[in-house]
DSSP file (Angstrom, degrees, kcal/mol; ACC not computed):
  #  RESIDUE AA STRUCTURE BP1 BP2  ACC     N-H-->O    O-->H-N    N-H-->O    O-->H-N    TCO  KAPPA ALPHA  PHI   PSI    X-CA   Y-CA   Z-CA
    1    1 A M    >         0   0    0      0, 0.0     3,-0.8     0, 0.0     5,-0.0   0.000 360.0 360.0 360.0 128.0    0.0    0.0    0.0
    2    2 A P  T 3   +     0   0    0      0, 0.0    30,-0.1     0, 0.0    31,-0.1  -0.258 360.0  18.9 -65.4 155.6    1.6    3.3   -0.9
    3    3 A N  T 3  S+     0   0    0     28,-0.7    19,-2.6    29,-0.2     2,-0.3   0.783 104.9 102.7  54.0  33.7    2.4    5.9    1.7
    4    4 A S  E <   -A   21   0A   0     -3,-0.8     2,-0.4    17,-0.2    -1,-0.2  -0.993  58.6-145.0-144.5 149.8    2.2    3.4    4.5
    5    5 A S  E     -A   20   0A   0     15,-1.3     2,-1.6    -2,-0.3    15,-1.4  -0.953  27.6-123.7-113.4 136.5    4.6    1.5    6.8
    6    6 A A        +     0   0    0     -2,-0.4     2,-0.3    13,-0.2    13,-0.2  -0.585  63.9 118.4 -88.7  88.2    3.6   -2.0    7.8
    7    7 A I  S    S-     0   0    0     -2,-1.6    11,-0.7    11,-0.3    -2,-0.1  -0.900  78.6 -63.6-133.2 165.0    3.7   -1.9   11.6
    8    8 A S        +     0   0    0     -2,-0.3     9,-0.1     9,-0.2     4,-0.0  -0.247  69.0 154.6 -53.2 134.4    0.8   -2.5   14.0
    9    9 A S        -     0   0    0      7,-0.2    -1,-0.1    61,-0.1    60,-0.1   0.255  59.0  -9.4-129.2-110.2   -1.8    0.1   13.5
   10   10 A T  S    S+     0   0    0      9,-0.3     2,-0.2    60,-0.1    -2,-0.1   0.523 106.4  94.0 -84.4  -4.1   -5.5    0.3   14.1
   11   11 A T        -     0   0    0     55,-0.1     7,-0.1     1,-0.1     5,-0.1  -0.601  55.2-165.7 -82.9 147.0   -5.8   -3.4   14.8
   12   12 A S        +     0   0    0     -2,-0.2    -1,-0.1     2,-0.1    53,-0.1   0.529  52.6 104.5-113.4  -5.4   -5.7   -4.6   18.4
   13   13 A A  S >  S-     0   0    0      1,-0.1     3,-1.8     2,-0.1    -2,-0.1  -0.599  80.3-105.7 -82.0 134.8   -5.1   -8.4   18.1
   14   14 A P  T 3  S+     0   0    0      0, 0.0     3,-0.1     0, 0.0    -1,-0.1  -0.251 104.7  22.7 -55.2 142.1   -1.5   -9.5   18.9
   15   15 A G  T 3  S+     0   0    0      1,-0.3     2,-0.5    -3,-0.1    -2,-0.1   0.511  91.0 131.3  79.4   2.8    0.4  -10.4   15.7
   16   16 A T    <   -     0   0    0     -3,-1.8     2,-0.4    -5,-0.1    -1,-0.3  -0.789  45.9-148.6 -95.0 130.7   -1.8   -8.4   13.5
   17   17 A V        +     0   0    0     -2,-0.5     2,-0.2    -9,-0.1    -9,-0.2  -0.800  23.9 163.7-100.5 137.8   -0.2   -6.1   11.0
   18   18 A G        -     0   0    0    -11,-0.7     2,-0.4    -2,-0.4   -11,-0.3  -0.499  33.7 -93.8-131.1-160.8   -1.8   -2.9    9.9
   19   19 A Y        -     0   0    0    -13,-0.2    -9,-0.3    -2,-0.2   -13,-0.2  -0.952  15.2-152.7-128.8 145.1   -0.7    0.3    8.2
   20   20 A V  E     -A    5   0A   0    -15,-1.4   -15,-1.3    -2,-0.4    52,-0.1  -0.965  27.1-125.5-114.6 118.4    0.5    3.7    9.4
   21   21 A P  E     -A    4   0A   0      0, 0.0    52,-0.5     0, 0.0     2,-0.3  -0.417  26.0-143.1 -63.5 132.7   -0.2    6.6    6.9
   22   22 A L        -     0   0    0    -19,-2.6     2,-0.2     9,-0.1    37,-0.0  -0.797  18.9-108.7-100.4 144.1    3.1    8.5    6.2
   23   23 A T        -     0   0    0     -2,-0.3     2,-0.4    52,-0.1   -20,-0.0  -0.459  22.4-132.6 -73.6 137.4    3.1   12.3    5.8
   24   24 A T        -     0   0    0     -2,-0.2     6,-0.2     6,-0.1     3,-0.1  -0.773  28.7-127.2 -87.5 136.4    3.7   13.8    2.4
   25   25 A Q    >   -     0   0    0      4,-1.5     3,-1.7    -2,-0.4     4,-0.2  -0.246  34.6 -74.7 -82.5 167.6    6.3   16.5    2.5
   26   26 A K  G >  S+     0   0    0      1,-0.3     3,-0.6     2,-0.2    -1,-0.2  -0.290 121.3  43.7 -57.0 148.4    6.1   20.1    1.3
   27   27 A G  G 3  S-     0   0    0      1,-0.2    -1,-0.3    -3,-0.1     3,-0.1   0.342 121.9 -94.9  91.9  -8.3    6.3   20.2   -2.4
   28   28 A G  G <  S+     0   0    0     -3,-1.7     2,-0.6     1,-0.3    -1,-0.2   0.631  73.1 153.3  75.2  15.6    4.0   17.2   -2.6
   29   29 A V    <   -     0   0    0     -3,-0.6    -4,-1.5    -4,-0.2    -1,-0.3  -0.694  30.1-156.2 -79.0 120.5    6.8   14.6   -2.8
   30   30 A S        -     0   0    0     -2,-0.6     2,-0.2    -6,-0.2    -6,-0.1  -0.667  18.4-111.0 -97.1 149.8    5.2   11.4   -1.4
   31   31 A P        -     0   0    0      0, 0.0   -28,-0.7     0, 0.0    21,-0.3  -0.607  29.5-171.9 -73.6 143.5    6.9    8.4    0.2
   32   32 A I        -     0   0    0     19,-3.7   -29,-0.2     1,-0.4   -28,-0.2   0.824  60.5  -1.5-103.0 -42.8    6.6    5.4   -2.1
   33   33 A A  E     -B   51   0B   0     18,-0.9    18,-2.7   -31,-0.1    -1,-0.4  -0.994  65.7-115.1-150.3 141.2    7.9    2.5   -0.1
   34   34 A P  E     +B   50   0B   0      0, 0.0    16,-0.3     0, 0.0     3,-0.1  -0.581  31.9 177.1 -69.8 135.2    9.5    1.8    3.3
   35   35 A L  E     -     0   0B   0     14,-3.5     2,-0.3     1,-0.4    15,-0.2   0.797  59.3  -1.5-110.2 -41.5   13.1    0.6    2.9
   36   36 A A  E     +B   49   0B   0     13,-0.8    13,-2.5    74,-0.2    -1,-0.4  -0.968  60.7 178.5-148.4 158.3   14.6    0.2    6.4
   37   37 A G  E     -B   48   0B   0     -2,-0.3     2,-0.3    11,-0.2    11,-0.2  -0.998   8.8-172.2-160.7 157.4   13.5    0.7    9.9
   38   38 A A  E     -B   47   0B   0      9,-2.0     9,-3.0    -2,-0.3     2,-0.3  -0.986  19.8-132.4-153.7 144.9   14.5    0.3   13.6
   39   39 A F  E     -B   46   0B   0     -2,-0.3     7,-0.2     7,-0.2    76,-0.1  -0.685  28.7-115.4 -89.4 149.5   12.7    0.7   17.0
   40   40 A T    >   -     0   0    0      5,-2.1     3,-2.2    -2,-0.3    -1,-0.1  -0.467  37.6-102.9 -75.9 159.8   14.2    2.7   19.8
   41   41 A P  T 3  S+     0   0    0      0, 0.0    -1,-0.1     0, 0.0    -2,-0.0   0.798 123.5  50.3 -59.6 -26.4   15.2    0.5   22.8
   42   42 A D  T 3  S-     0   0    0      3,-0.0    -2,-0.0     1,-0.0    -3,-0.0   0.422 108.2-126.0 -92.3   5.4   12.1    1.7   24.7
   43   43 A D  S <  S+     0   0    0     -3,-2.2     3,-0.1     2,-0.2    -1,-0.0   0.643  77.1 119.2  63.6  17.8    9.8    0.9   21.8
   44   44 A K  S    S+     0   0    0      1,-0.1    17,-3.1    16,-0.1     2,-0.4   0.709  72.5  33.6 -83.5 -24.7    8.4    4.4   21.8
   45   45 A L  E     - C   0  60B   0     15,-0.2    -5,-2.1    -5,-0.0     2,-0.4  -0.975  58.8-159.8-135.5 150.4    9.5    5.3   18.3
   46   46 A F  E     -BC  39  59B   0     13,-2.3    13,-3.5    -2,-0.4     2,-0.5  -0.999  14.8-152.8-124.0 122.4   10.0    3.5   15.0
   47   47 A F  E     -BC  38  58B   0     -9,-3.0    -9,-2.0    -2,-0.4     2,-0.4  -0.852  15.3-175.0 -97.4 133.0   12.2    5.1   12.4
   48   48 A V  E     -BC  37  57B   0      9,-2.2     9,-3.3    -2,-0.5     2,-0.4  -0.993  16.0-149.3-131.3 129.2   11.5    4.3    8.8
   49   49 A S  E     -BC  36  56B   0    -13,-2.5   -14,-3.5    -2,-0.4   -13,-0.8  -0.768  22.5-161.5 -92.5 139.6   13.4    5.3    5.7
   50   50 A T  E  >  -B   34   0B   0      5,-2.1     4,-0.7    -2,-0.4     5,-0.4  -0.968  15.3-135.7-130.4 143.9   11.3    5.7    2.6
   51   51 A A  E  4 S+B   33   0B   0    -18,-2.7   -19,-3.7    -2,-0.4     2,-0.9  -0.520  87.7  40.3 -83.5 159.8   12.0    5.8   -1.1
   52   52 A G  T  4 S+     0   0    0    -21,-0.3    -1,-0.2   -20,-0.2   -22,-0.1  -0.534 126.4  33.6 100.0 -65.2   10.2    8.6   -3.1
   53   53 A D  T  4 S-     0   0    0     -2,-0.9    -2,-0.2     2,-0.1    -1,-0.1   0.536  95.4-140.0 -97.2 -10.1   10.7   11.3   -0.6
   54   54 A N     <  +     0   0    0     -4,-0.7    26,-0.3     1,-0.2    27,-0.2   0.804  55.2 136.1  55.3  34.7   14.1   10.1    0.7
   55   55 A M        -     0   0    0     -5,-0.4    -5,-2.1    23,-0.2     2,-0.5  -0.569  59.2-126.3-106.9 167.7   13.1   11.0    4.2
   56   56 A I  E     -CD  49  77B   0     21,-2.7    21,-2.3    -7,-0.2     2,-0.4  -0.987  30.3-155.2-109.4 121.9   13.4    9.3    7.7
   57   57 A H  E     -CD  48  76B   0     -9,-3.3    -9,-2.2    -2,-0.5     2,-0.7  -0.826   7.3-142.3-102.6 136.8    9.9    9.2    9.3
   58   58 A Y  E     -CD  47  75B   0     17,-3.1    16,-2.4    -2,-0.4    17,-0.9  -0.867  15.0-161.1 -97.8 114.4    9.5    9.1   13.0
   59   59 A I  E     -CD  46  73B   0    -13,-3.5   -13,-2.3    -2,-0.7     2,-0.4  -0.855  10.1-143.9 -99.5 116.1    6.6    6.9   13.9
   60   60 A S  E     -CD  45  72B   0     12,-3.3    12,-1.7    -2,-0.7   -15,-0.2  -0.666  10.8-155.0 -79.3 125.7    5.3    7.5   17.4
   61   61 A I        -     0   0    0    -17,-3.1     4,-0.1    -2,-0.4    -2,-0.0  -0.906  10.4-142.1-104.0 114.2    4.1    4.2   19.1
   62   62 A P        -     0   0    0      0, 0.0     3,-0.2     0, 0.0     7,-0.0  -0.309  24.5-111.0 -70.7 158.2    1.6    4.8   21.9
   63   63 A T  S    S+     0   0    0      1,-0.2     2,-0.5   -19,-0.0    -2,-0.0   0.916 111.8  27.6 -55.0 -45.9    1.7    2.6   25.1
   64   64 A T  S    S-     0   0    0      6,-0.0     2,-0.5     5,-0.0    -1,-0.2  -0.965  82.9-147.8-120.8 114.8   -1.5    0.9   24.0
   65   65 A V        +     0   0    0     -2,-0.5   -56,-0.1    -3,-0.2   -55,-0.1  -0.687  36.7 143.5 -86.4 127.7   -2.2    0.7   20.3
   66   66 A S        -     0   0    0      3,-0.9     3,-0.4    -2,-0.5   -55,-0.1  -0.895  66.6 -87.2-148.4 176.5   -5.9    0.8   19.5
   67   67 A P  S    S+     0   0    0      0, 0.0   -57,-0.1     0, 0.0   -56,-0.1   0.819 130.2  45.8 -62.5 -26.6   -8.2    2.3   16.9
   68   68 A T  S    S+     0   0    0      1,-0.2   -58,-0.1   -58,-0.1    -3,-0.1   0.641 121.8  35.9 -88.5 -15.4   -8.4    5.5   18.9
   69   69 A T  S    S+     0   0    0     -3,-0.4    -3,-0.9   -60,-0.1    -1,-0.2  -0.550  79.4 164.4-133.7  67.6   -4.6    5.6   19.6
   70   70 A P        -     0   0    0      0, 0.0   -61,-0.1     0, 0.0   -60,-0.1  -0.358  49.0 -84.0 -73.9 160.7   -2.8    4.3   16.4
   71   71 A P        -     0   0    0      0, 0.0     2,-0.4     0, 0.0   -10,-0.2  -0.362  53.0-152.9 -56.2 148.9    0.9    4.9   15.7
   72   72 A T  E     -D   60   0B   0    -12,-1.7   -12,-3.3   -52,-0.1     2,-1.1  -0.991  23.4-123.2-137.5 137.2    1.5    8.2   14.0
   73   73 A D  E     +D   59   0B   0    -52,-0.5   -14,-0.2    -2,-0.4     3,-0.1  -0.685  42.9 165.6 -76.6 101.0    4.0    9.8   11.7
   74   74 A T  E     +     0   0B   0    -16,-2.4     2,-0.3    -2,-1.1    -1,-0.2   0.696  54.4  12.5 -96.6 -23.3    5.0   12.6   14.0
   75   75 A Q  E     -D   58   0B   0    -17,-0.9   -17,-3.1     2,-0.0     2,-0.4  -0.991  54.6-160.5-153.7 152.5    8.2   14.0   12.4
   76   76 A Q  E     -D   57   0B   0     -2,-0.3     2,-0.3   -19,-0.2   -19,-0.2  -0.999  10.0-176.2-138.2 138.4   10.2   13.7    9.2
   77   77 A I  E     -D   56   0B   0    -21,-2.3   -21,-2.7    -2,-0.4     3,-0.0  -0.942  21.7-134.3-129.1 153.0   13.9   14.5    8.6
   78   78 A S        -     0   0    0     -2,-0.3   -23,-0.2   -23,-0.2   -24,-0.1  -0.930   7.9-166.0-107.7 114.3   16.0   14.5    5.4
   79   79 A P        -     0   0    0      0, 0.0    -1,-0.1     0, 0.0   -24,-0.1   0.601  27.6-143.2 -71.0  -9.2   19.4   12.9    5.9
   80   80 A N        -     0   0    0    -26,-0.3   -25,-0.1     1,-0.2    -2,-0.1   0.888  26.4-177.2  47.1  50.0   20.4   14.4    2.6
   81   81 A L  E     -E  108   0C   0     27,-0.6    27,-2.8   -27,-0.2    -1,-0.2  -0.665  18.6-136.3 -81.6 118.6   22.5   11.4    1.5
   82   82 A P  E     -E  107   0C   0      0, 0.0    25,-0.2     0, 0.0     2,-0.1  -0.412  17.8-113.7 -75.7 147.2   24.2   12.1   -1.8
   83   83 A A        -     0   0    0     23,-2.9    23,-0.1    19,-0.2    13,-0.0  -0.441  37.0-104.6 -70.1 148.9   24.3    9.4   -4.5
   84   84 A C        -     0   0    0     -2,-0.1    20,-0.8    19,-0.1    21,-0.1  -0.338  28.3-125.8 -71.0 162.8   27.6    8.0   -5.3
   85   85 A T        -     0   0    0     18,-0.2     8,-0.8    19,-0.1    11,-0.2  -0.948  21.4-130.1-109.2 114.3   29.4    9.0   -8.5
   86   86 A P    > > -     0   0    0      0, 0.0     5,-2.7     0, 0.0     3,-1.4  -0.174  21.8-115.3 -62.3 157.6   30.4    6.2  -10.8
   87   87 A I  G > 5S+     0   0    0      6,-0.5     3,-2.2     9,-0.3     7,-0.1   0.871 115.4  62.1 -60.8 -37.6   34.0    6.2  -12.1
   88   88 A I  G 3 5S+     0   0    0      1,-0.3    -1,-0.3     2,-0.1    -3,-0.0   0.736 105.4  48.6 -63.5 -20.0   32.8    6.7  -15.7
   89   89 A S  G < 5S-     0   0    0     -3,-1.4    -1,-0.3     0, 0.0    -2,-0.2   0.218 134.0 -87.4-105.3  15.0   31.3   10.0  -14.5
   90   90 A G  T < 5S+     0   0    0     -3,-2.2    -3,-0.2     1,-0.2    -2,-0.1   0.522  87.0 129.8  97.0   6.9   34.4   11.2  -12.7
   91   91 A G      < -     0   0    0     -5,-2.7    -1,-0.2     2,-0.1    -7,-0.0  -0.230  54.8-140.0 -87.2-175.6   33.8    9.5   -9.3
   92   92 A T        +     0   0    0     -7,-0.1     2,-0.9    -2,-0.0    -1,-0.1   0.357  65.5 110.2-123.8  -1.5   36.2    7.3   -7.3
   93   93 A D    >   -     0   0    0     -8,-0.8     3,-1.6     1,-0.2    -6,-0.5  -0.689  47.7-166.6 -83.3 104.0   33.8    4.7   -5.9
   94   94 A L  T 3  S+     0   0    0     -2,-0.9    -1,-0.2     1,-0.3    -7,-0.1   0.789  87.4  49.8 -62.7 -27.6   34.6    1.4   -7.7
   95   95 A G  T 3  S+     0   0    0     -3,-0.1     2,-0.4    -9,-0.0    -1,-0.3   0.416  82.7 117.8 -91.6   4.7   31.4   -0.2   -6.6
   96   96 A C    <   +     0   0    0     -3,-1.6    -9,-0.3   -11,-0.2    -5,-0.1  -0.575  23.8 160.9 -77.7 123.3   29.0    2.7   -7.7
   97   97 A V        +     0   0    0     -2,-0.4    -1,-0.1   -11,-0.1     2,-0.1   0.085  22.2 146.9-123.1  18.7   26.6    1.7  -10.3
   98   98 A Y        +     0   0    0      1,-0.1    -2,-0.0     3,-0.0   -15,-0.0  -0.370  18.1 173.2 -61.2 130.1   24.2    4.6   -9.8
   99   99 A S        +     0   0    0     -2,-0.1    -1,-0.1   -14,-0.1     3,-0.1   0.081  36.6 114.9-127.9  18.7   22.6    5.6  -13.1
  100  100 A G  S    S-     0   0    0      1,-0.2     2,-0.1     2,-0.1     6,-0.0  -0.029  77.4 -55.1 -79.8-168.6   20.0    8.2  -11.9
  101  101 A P  S    S-     0   0    0      0, 0.0     5,-0.2     0, 0.0    -1,-0.2  -0.426 114.5  -1.9 -70.9 140.6   19.9   11.9  -12.6
  102  102 A S  S >> S-     0   0    0     -2,-0.1     3,-2.1     1,-0.1     4,-1.4   0.931  84.5-137.1  47.9  69.4   23.0   14.1  -11.7
  103  103 A P  T 34 S+     0   0    0      0, 0.0   -18,-0.2     0, 0.0    -1,-0.1  -0.250  85.1  21.0 -57.7 138.3   25.2   11.4  -10.2
  104  104 A G  T 34 S+     0   0    0    -20,-0.8   -19,-0.1     2,-0.2    -2,-0.1   0.102 125.1  55.4  87.7 -21.1   27.0   12.6   -7.1
  105  105 A T  T <4 S+     0   0    0     -3,-2.1     2,-0.2    -4,-0.2    -3,-0.1   0.536  80.1  97.8-117.4  -7.9   24.5   15.4   -6.5
  106  106 A A  S  < S-     0   0    0     -4,-1.4   -23,-2.9    -5,-0.2     2,-0.4  -0.526  73.3-123.8 -75.9 146.5   21.2   13.5   -6.4
  107  107 A I  E     -E   82   0C   0    -25,-0.2    -2,-0.1    -2,-0.2    -1,-0.0  -0.767  29.0-167.6 -93.5 137.9   19.8   12.7   -2.9
  108  108 A V  E     -E   81   0C   0    -27,-2.8   -27,-0.6    -2,-0.4     3,-0.1  -0.856  23.3 -98.9-121.0 154.7   19.1    9.1   -2.2
  109  109 A P        -     0   0    0      0, 0.0     2,-0.2     0, 0.0   -58,-0.1  -0.357  41.1 -99.8 -73.0 156.7   17.2    7.2    0.7
  110  110 A A        -     0   0    0    -55,-0.2   -74,-0.2   -60,-0.1   -75,-0.1  -0.548  29.2-164.7 -68.1 135.4   18.8    5.6    3.7
  111  111 A T  S    S+     0   0    0      1,-0.2     2,-0.3    -2,-0.2    -1,-0.1   0.428  71.0  28.4-107.8  -1.3   19.0    1.9    3.1
  112  112 A S        -     0   0    0    -76,-0.1     2,-0.4     2,-0.0    -1,-0.2  -0.981  63.1-162.2-151.4 150.2   19.8    1.0    6.7
  113  113 A I        -     0   0    0     -2,-0.3     2,-0.4   -76,-0.2   -76,-0.2  -0.995   5.4-172.4-133.6 136.2   19.0    2.5   10.2
  114  114 A A        -     0   0    0     -2,-0.4     2,-0.5   -76,-0.1   -76,-0.1  -0.982  11.1-152.4-128.5 141.7   20.7    1.7   13.4
  115  115 A V        -     0   0    0     -2,-0.4   -76,-0.1   -76,-0.1    -2,-0.0  -0.973   9.9-152.7-116.6 119.4   19.6    2.9   16.9
  116  116 A K        -     0   0    0     -2,-0.5     2,-0.0   -76,-0.0    -2,-0.0  -0.823  20.4-126.2 -93.2 118.4   22.4    3.3   19.5
  117  117 A P        -     0   0    0      0, 0.0     2,-0.3     0, 0.0   -77,-0.0  -0.384  23.7-139.1 -64.7 143.0   21.1    2.9   23.1
  118  118 A R        -     0   0    0      1,-0.0     2,-0.2    -2,-0.0     0, 0.0  -0.709  19.9-104.1-102.7 156.5   22.0    5.7   25.4
  119  119 A S        -     0   0    0     -2,-0.3    -1,-0.0     1,-0.1     0, 0.0  -0.558  20.4-150.8 -74.9 138.6   23.1    5.4   29.0
  120  120 A T              0   0    0     -2,-0.2    -1,-0.1     1,-0.2    -2,-0.0   0.466 360.0 360.0 -91.9  -0.8   20.3    6.4   31.4
  121  121 A T              0   0    0      0, 0.0    -1,-0.2     0, 0.0    -2,-0.0   0.378 360.0 360.0-107.3 360.0   22.8    7.6   34.1
């Protein structure tokens, strides 16, 4: 389903997967597909990287998920990750096979997300 991330949503049965609507950014660029995600250690946020808008969406997870308190896309950030530049285009990355517009200057989505736990003291 476009513009959605598959994590528990409006359903309340354990093990049931639903959808969380993702926010469309200014300029009307919509997220197309979730690519990578990670929960915070306290399970209060889920970060999801999306293709299309190339953003990281912060999905807020309520203590009790229900139809009246579903997870919500509360914030979006742009990591501004530049695409690699193939050697044929003057780049130095031997493994780069990027063939999109403006190699080296185009922004691409994050393909992995890691959450580092913080000390509580």
